[in-house]
C-alpha positions in Angstrom: 10.7 -3.2 7.5 8.9 -4.4 4.3 7.0 -2.0 2.1 4.5 -3.6 -0.3 3.6 -1.3 -3.2 2.2 -1.5 -6.7 -0.4 0.1 -8.9 -4.1 0.4 -8.1 -6.0 -2.9 -8.4 -2.9 -5.0 -8.5 -4.2 -6.7 -5.4 -2.1 -5.2 -2.6 -5.0 -5.1 -0.1 -6.2 -8.6 -0.9 -2.7 -10.1 -0.7 -1.9 -8.2 2.6 -5.2 -9.3 4.1 -4.4 -12.9 3.4 -0.8 -12.5 4.6 -2.2 -11.0 7.9 -4.6 -14.0 8.3 -1.7 -16.5 8.0 1.0 -14.5 9.8 -0.5 -12.1 12.4 2.8 -11.6 14.2 4.3 -8.7 12.2 3.1 -5.2 12.8 0.8 -4.3 9.9 0.4 -0.5 9.6 -3.1 0.8 8.9 -2.9 3.8 6.6 -4.9 6.9 7.0 -6.9 8.4 4.1 -9.3 11.2 3.4 -11.3 9.2 0.9 -14.6 7.7 1.6 -14.8 4.0 2.6 -15.5 1.5 -0.2 -18.1 -1.2 0.3 -16.8 -3.7 2.7 -14.0 -1.6 4.2 -14.0 -1.4 8.0 -12.8 1.9 9.6 -9.8 1.2 11.8 -9.1 -2.1 10.0 -9.0 -1.2 6.3 -8.0 2.4 6.8 -8.2 5.1 9.4 -10.7 7.4 7.6 -10.1 11.1 8.5 -11.2 14.5 7.3 -8.9 16.7 5.2 -8.3 19.2 8.0 -7.3 16.5 10.4 -5.0 15.0 7.8 -3.4 18.3 7.1 -2.8 18.8 10.9 -1.0 15.5 11.0 1.3 16.6 8.1 2.0 19.9 9.9 2.9 18.1 13.1 5.2 15.6 11.4 3.1 12.8 12.6 3.2 10.8 9.3 6.1 8.6 8.2 5.0 9.2 4.7 2.0 10.8 2.9 0.9 11.5 -0.6 -2.0 12.9 -2.5 -3.2 10.2 -4.9 -6.2 10.5 -7.2 -7.5 13.6 -5.3 -7.3 12.0 -1.9 -4.6 11.9 0.8 -3.1 8.8 2.2 -0.4 8.4 4.9 1.2 6.2 7.5 1.1 7.2 11.2 4.8 7.6 12.2 4.8 6.7 15.9 3.2 3.3 15.6 5.8 2.2 13.0 8.7 3.5 15.1 7.4 1.8 18.2 7.1 -1.6 16.4 10.6 -1.2 14.9 12.0 -0.3 18.3 10.3 -3.4 19.8 12.1 -5.6 17.2 8.8 -6.6 15.4 8.8 -7.1 11.6 6.9 -4.2 10.1 4.8 -4.5 6.9 3.5 -1.3 5.1 1.0 -1.5 2.2 1.3 1.8 0.4 1.5 3.5 -3.0 4.7 4.1 -4.8 5.0 7.8 -3.8 4.8 6.8 -0.1 7.2 3.9 -0.6 9.8 6.3 -2.0 9.4 8.5 1.1 9.8 5.6 3.5 12.9 4.5 1.6 14.4 8.0 1.9 13.6 8.2 5.6 14.5 4.5 6.4 17.0 3.2 3.8 16.9 -0.2 5.4 13.3 -0.7 4.3 12.9 -3.3 1.6 10.5 -2.2 -1.2 8.4 -5.1 -2.7 6.6 -4.1 -5.9 3.6 -6.2 -6.7 3.2 -6.3 -10.5 0.1 -7.4 -12.5 0.5 -10.4 -14.8 -0.4 -8.2 -17.7 -1.8 -4.7 -18.4 -5.1 -6.2 -19.5 -5.5 -8.0 -16.2 -4.8 -4.8 -14.3 -7.5 -3.0 -16.3 -9.9 -5.8 -15.7 -9.3 -5.8 -12.0 -9.7 -2.1 -11.7 -12.9 -2.0 -13.7 -14.2 -5.1 -11.9 -14.1 -3.4 -8.5 -17.0 -1.2 -9.7 -16.1 1.5 -7.2 -14.9 4.4 -9.4 -16.3 6.5 -12.1 -14.8 6.2 -15.6 -12.8 9.4 -15.1 -11.4 8.0 -11.9 -10.5 4.7 -13.6 -8.7 6.6 -16.4 -6.7 8.6 -13.7 -5.8 5.4 -11.9 -4.7 3.7 -15.2 -2.5 6.7 -16.1 -0.9 6.6 -12.7 -0.4 2.8 -13.1 1.4 3.3 -16.4 3.8 5.6 -14.7 4.3 3.4 -11.7 5.0 0.4 -13.9 7.8 2.3 -15.5 9.4 2.8 -12.1 9.5 -0.9 -11.2 13.3 -0.9 -11.2 13.2 1.2 -8.0 12.0 -1.9 -6.1 14.3 -4.2 -4.2 12.0 -7.1 -5.1 9.3 -7.7 -7.7 6.5 -10.2 -7.3 4.0 -10.8 -10.1 0.6 -11.2 -8.6 -1.0 -13.9 -10.7 -2.8 -15.7 -7.9 -3.3 -14.6 -4.3 -2.0 -17.8 -2.7 1.1 -17.9 -4.9 1.9 -14.3 -4.2 1.4 -14.7 -0.4 3.7 -17.8 -0.5 6.3 -15.7 -2.3 6.1 -12.9 0.3 6.3 -15.4 3.2 9.4 -16.9 1.6 11.0 -13.5 0.9 10.3 -12.2 4.4 11.2 -15.5 6.1 7.9 -15.4 8.1 
């Protein structure tokens, strides 16, 4: 199992979407979230968008492999789909935040954590602001979280600097032997 993590706006979603286009054979988990969809996101493909009460019920039932509250919204990975894919011998790729990656690593120590890092702090700020999807207060919260996450980079089994999408995808393909 591979867990791809990194700070907001580092390009996790873009990189994983390209990886999925080139290599559809692994199981790519689709996370759940209580946040509203961003422009261009497709329910059931980008995320499973659920209400807060439904999400809390999943937590209570133990139906999430990992979950976290991030920037005022909840995110999590449905447990059974991942376990079914692992049981079937399929490679599994999770794209989640660092809090969730830590939980997966505790629950499944064999999981390999890949940390996507920005080429520079300035580039990360530019990418986050360039999305144009958050208020200034939300951007500041995300940047503070990113500062903390970048300090924890040594928790990763592998670090890939996301300078350009194709180079990053090539590095992931090589690492995962896809």
